[in-house]
N, C-alpha and C positions, 0 to 999 in steps of 0.2 A: 504494500500500500504506500502511496506517495505521502510526502510531508505536507500535502495540501488538502488532505481529507482525513476525517475521523468518524468512525461509526459510534453511535452512543444514544443517549436518552436526553431529551430536553424536558426540564422540570419548570413548573411555575411555583415559586415559593412565597409570593405575595403579589399585591397589585402592581402590575407592570414590572415585576421582578422575576427574572428567569436564570436558570443555571443549566449548563450543558455538562453531562456526566459521560465520561469515556473510560477506557481502561477496563478494570474489572468491575463492570457495572453491577450495582447491587451489593458490593462487598461491605463488610463491617469496618473496613479501614479506608479512609478517604483523605486525599490531599487536596486542599482548597487553594487554587492559584489566584492571586490578586495582582492584576496588572497595574501599570502606572498611568500617567497623564495621557489621555486620548486612547488608552487601550480598551479592548473588549475581548472577544474570543480570539484565540491564536495570537496573543500579545507578543509572543516571541516565536521565532521560527523553530525552536527546539521542542515546542509543546507537543506536537504529534509523536515525536520519538519518545519523549518523556512518558506520554500516556501509554504507549505500547510496552515500554519496559516496565512501567508500574503494574501493568496488567499481569505480567509474568510473576510479580511479587504479590499478587492478589490485593492490589491497591486500586481504588477508583480515583480518577482525577476529576475534580469539580471546577468548572470555570464559571463563576457567577457574573451576571450582568447587574451591577449595582446602579443606583440612581446617579452615581458619579462616573459611570463608564462612558467610554467614547468622548464626545465633546461636552459632556455635562459636568465634568469635574469642577469647572470654574464657578459654578453657582451652588456648590454643595459644601459640606463640612465633614470633618472626620467623625463628628458625633452622628451625623446622618449615615455615614458608612457603617458605623458600629451598629446602628439600629438595623440596617439591612442585613448585616452579618448575623445578628441574633435571630432574625427571621429565617435565615438560611439554616442555622444550627437547629432551630426549633423544628423546621420542616424535615431535615435529614434524620433527626433523632425520633421523630414521630411518624415517619413514613412506613406504614404497615405493609406497603406493596413491595418493599425491598426484600430480596431473597435472604439477606442477612441484616440483623439489627445493627445499626452503627454503634461501634464501641470505641473508635479511635479517630479523632479528627486532627489533622496537622495543617498548618498554614504555610504557604510559600508566597512571600511577597516579592514582587519585582518592581524596582524603581520606587515610585511614589506608593506603590502597593505595600512597601515596607512600612511607611508611616501608618497606613491603615492597620496593618497587623500589630504594630507596637501600640498604637492608640487603643485598639480593641482589647489587647491584653491588660492594659492599665486598669480598666473597669470591667473585666470579664465577669459576666453574671455567674453567680455561685453555682447554678445548675449545670453550667457547661465546663466547670473546672476539671471534673474527672475525665473529660473527653479530650480536652486540648492541653497538651503538655509539651508540644514540640513546634518550633517556629523556625523557618528558614528565611533569611533576608538576603535576597540576591540583588546586587547593585543598589545598596542603600545610600543613594547620593543626596546631596543637599541641593534643593531647588534654588535656594538663595545663593549658593556658591556658583551654580550653573548659569544663572541669569546674566551675569556680566559677560559670559561668552557669546551672548546674543544681543544685548543692549548696552549702550554706553552708561557710565555712571550718572551723567546728567539726566538721561531718559529714565533711569530707574528711580532716581530721587524725585523727579517730577511725578511719577506714577505713585510712589509711596506717599507723597504729600497730598495728592489728590484723594487717594484711598482713605487716609487718616481724616481728611476734611469731611468726607462723606460719612464716616463713622461718627464723628462728632455731631453731625446733623441728623443722625439716625437714618441715614440713607445708604447703609452698607451693602444693600442688595443691588445697588445700581452698578452697571458695567463700567469698568475703567480701562479695560485692556482686552485685546484679542490675542490669545495664544494660538497662532495659526488661525483656524476658523472657530476656535472655542472661546466664547465670551467668559470673561473673568470679572466677578464682582469685586467691589472694594474690599469687603471683608475677606474673601478668599485670597485676594492678592496679598493682603497683609499676612494671612495664615501661611502662605507659601514663601513669600519673599522678604518679609520683614524680620529683623533679628528678634528672636523670642516668640515668633509666630507659632501657632499650634503645630505646623508641619516642620518647624525648625529643629530637627532632631539629630542631624548628621553633619552639621556645618563645621568646617575645619577651624574656625576662629572661636568656637565655644571652648571654655575652659574644661578641665577634667571634671570639676565639680558640676558644671552645667550639663555636661554629657551624662554624668551619673544621675542627675536629677531627671533627665528625660528618658534614660534607658535603664536605670537601676532596677525597675520592677521586672525587667525581663529575666532577672536572675532566678525567678520562680519557674522559668520555662527552660527546657533544653533548647538552646538557640545557636543556629549556625549562621555566621556572617560570611557572605561571599562577595569579594571585591575583585575587580578586573583592572589590571595595571594600565590597560589601554582604553579605559572608559572615557569616551569623548565628552561626557558631561562633568568630568572632574578636572579642576584646574591642575596644571602641571606642578609636580613635586608635592602633591597632596598625599598620594599613596606611595608606599604601603603604610606609612606611619599612622595615618588617620585610622586605618583598619585595626591596628593594634590598640589604639586609644578607644575605639568603639568596643572592642572586646573587653578591655579593662573596665570600661564604664558599666558593662552588664555584670561582669563578675565571673565566678568560677564555672557557671553553667554554660558559658559561651565558648564557641569554637570558631576559628577563623580559617577560611579557605581563600588563598590568594591565587588567582588565575593570571598567569604572567602575560599572555598575549590576547586576553579576551577584551572585547568591547562591551558597551553597556548592555546589549541584549544577547550577547554570546552568539552572534550571527555565524561565526565560523564553526564548522562541524567539529573540528578537533577540540576547541575550547568548550563547546556545549556538551560534548561527550564526556569531557573531563568533569564538568559540573554534574551531569546526570549520574555518572558512575559513583561520584562521591556521595551524592544525595541518597542513592540506593543503600550504600553502606551505612550512612547516617541514620536512615529510617530503621 
């Protein structure tokens, strides 16, 4: 089968919320894949191969479409993402049509999906704690660090000032920026690109104490951090040092995988296979 197709089951787990299940469909063990900005299904080219290999290990791969998926991330929040994930967990654990009752749920965040995973774990509902104990963060990059690779300092400052002005006027939902074709509200712009914003979890200028404050709760989970030294969204000379700092911020439960020649989405088969093989051992 090609890397452009996957057989599976499409689920509806809430109003306008859907999830595609592939791999070992109906298994008691599931890996939930959370994409980044503008992502939806097939967020990374390695997803079909990951699904097929997971099937051999009796894991199902779940790709949810959240309200922030595709071009809708710019008008959402991490809190809304958490609400959607709880609806997905509730659905999976209560799905009586599954051939096996779900007993184990793992999260795999890619890019900004890492922020979703980390934020969800911060306030994980008590009823889900027995099921979610492992989190994989692939390409946990800082959107704030990445923005200067696309916009000038003057442009960024103008947008930040505009967003802050709207917040002060209780108009934070108004659009201040278009990320490609995705509208971004004032509040979401600050969450993503202002220092100390809700999404500001992996920035290189955060102190060790600040990183610990944002990531320390992940010590309650078995956590794999995966960074790529050729990540195009990471400023030069940031890695690998930041990766080790992220690991230290989480604590003893964290493990770090450094992929030497990988880009942000692991588009090269050699690097994506390195990642997939490591994930299989980690699971």
